[in-house]
KEBATOR-735948 format. One record per residue: x, z, y of N, C-alpha, C, CB in turn; residue in one letter. Coordinates in pm, whole numbers, plus 50000, padded with zeros to 5 digits. Atoms other than C-alpha are relative to their C-alpha. Glycine has a CB too. Layout:
# residues N
XZYXZYXZYXZYA
...
//
This chain:
# residues 86
500194987649927606138425080552499055008849920499464997350143L
500894990350063604738455580383499945012550088500495003649855I
500174987649924603418486980543499885011549902498744999350094R
500024988450088603928520980391499595012350081501385002249933V
500404987449936602648555980465501165009949994498745005949932R
498904990249998604958584780556500035009249880499895008350124P
500054991050116603828603980245500504993449871498595005049980I
499545007050119605198577780005501475003149972499814984850015E
498614997750039608418582579812500814987150015500095005249854T
499105011549994611428559679836499764991249877501495004750007I
500265007650122610758549379475498734991750009499905009449883G
501265007349984607188539179561500184988250095498895009450052K
499735011049906608418518379855500764988949928500815005150123V
499255010050077610898500979623499064992149908501115006849918K
500975006850086608058493279380499154990350081499105010349930E
500815008649914605988478979667500764987450040499565007650126S
499175011749966608868456179768500064990549882501435004550041V
499915008550119609268443379413498684993149970500445008149880L
501315006250022605528437479378499754988850100498905010550009Q
500205010249898605408418379705500834987649970500345005450139A
499155011450033608308396379599499594993349871501445004549991L
500445005750127606938391779248498864990250016499595011049906G
501125009049974603838375479386500464987050062498985006750091E
499515012049934605948350479579501034992649917500595003750133E
498965006350081608418342479301499524986649946500425009149885S
500315012950059608538306779183500774998549870500344988450097S
499385002150131609478294178839501024988850011498944996849892N
498925009849993612868276478846500694999049865501015003650111N
499265002650125614528260678541499415007549881501455003950017N
500644993550114612008276678307500145015049998500544994649876G
499824985549997612988312178406498915006250087501415003950054R
501004992749923610398336778523500715011150075498895005649907N
499284990149920611848357078810499415013949985499984996050146K
500614986850017609408385278737500675008049889498514998649971K
499364993050112611328393278418501445003750031499944991449875T
498644996349961614718395078593499985014050060500604989850101D
499964986449948615558431578650500675000150136500735009549902K
499484999449864616108438679019500435014150035498974995050100K
499524987549947618048466079189499714999650150501535002449968Y
500424999849860616658475979530500675011550072498465001150011V
499504989749910618418494679808499234998650131501564998950023R
500715000049873616488504280122500905006150106498665007649990L
499134995649892618328508180453499195000650129501214990550015V
500654998449871617008521380784501015005850098498745009349988C
499054995749896619138524781098501415001949943499525013250064K
498674999650059622248518280889500205010649894500985002150107G
499884989350100621498546480646499224996449874499505013450058R
500645002550129620688543080277498905010149978501045000649886L
501114991050031617298557480184500115004349854498634993150028L
499814994750134617858579779882499785015050005501424996649945A
500275005050134617078595879641498584994549989500225011149896P
501305006350019614048578079497498835009850010499964993149867D
501124990449996611978610179484499825006150139500235011049898N
500144995049862612478617179859498764993850064501274996950084A
501195004749928609378613980077500454995350139498905011350011I
499565005949874609728591980385499955009750117499164987950032L
500124991249884608478618080632501015011549998498605005750007K
498984989650010611108642680504501374995350051500125004749856E
498745005549950613908619380615499925000050152500264985549944L
500094997749855614518629880975500274987550084500965010850040K
499645011749921615918596281086499004988549989501364995149959F
501015010350014612928575280971498795003950083499614997849850V
501104997349909610228573081237498924989449983500495000350146E
501085010050008606838555381259500434986850066498725005450068P
499745013749954607128517581311501474995849989499574998750143N
498635004350025610798516681206500014988449901500865011749946D
499805010950095612048486181019500945005049891500574987250070V
499174996650115613418492480671500394987049932499265009849901V
499505012250064615588465380519500155002449851501364995650062H
499874999350145615458458580145501124990549957498654996349930A
498905007950055618628446579974499774999149850501425006350034V
500285002050142617928431579632501154992849932498724992149982L
499045006850085620378422279361499495000749856501445006450013T
500324998750142620098415878991500845011249944500244986749923T
499284988550056621258444278769501434996449962499265005549877S
498655004150037624308423878661500945000450121499984986149940Q
499165000249881625578422179021500285014150052499344991850108Q
499834986249955625338459779067501395004949963498935009149939Q
498664994850023628778475479104500005014850027501044992850090R
500014985649979628998512979050501065004250101500225007249869P
499064994449906630658532679326500064993250135501334999949940G
499925007149874630178507179603499305007850110499394986249987V
500734992449899627588528379786500815011850049498675004649946Q
499234988349963629858558579781501184996350089500505007149878A
498855004249921632678538479936499624996250142500694988449933A
500445004749868630598527380233499955011050099498664993549992I
//
């Protein structure tokens, strides 16, 4: 669980998610998960939070105490165009 301020950008929230997960990563099979590039999508009330330079309080559908879900994938799993199709 991380808490963010309404004046933060989507990009800053994504960085906070990655930092929080980086501290909890464990070392499996000699690989350091911190070096694996991650792709983060943030979703609130079924809507994708974008672009990264948008400020949370400017997004009309995001309200105080809302839950934002973070979807993480590695960069290799990223498929262009999937978001547009949803």
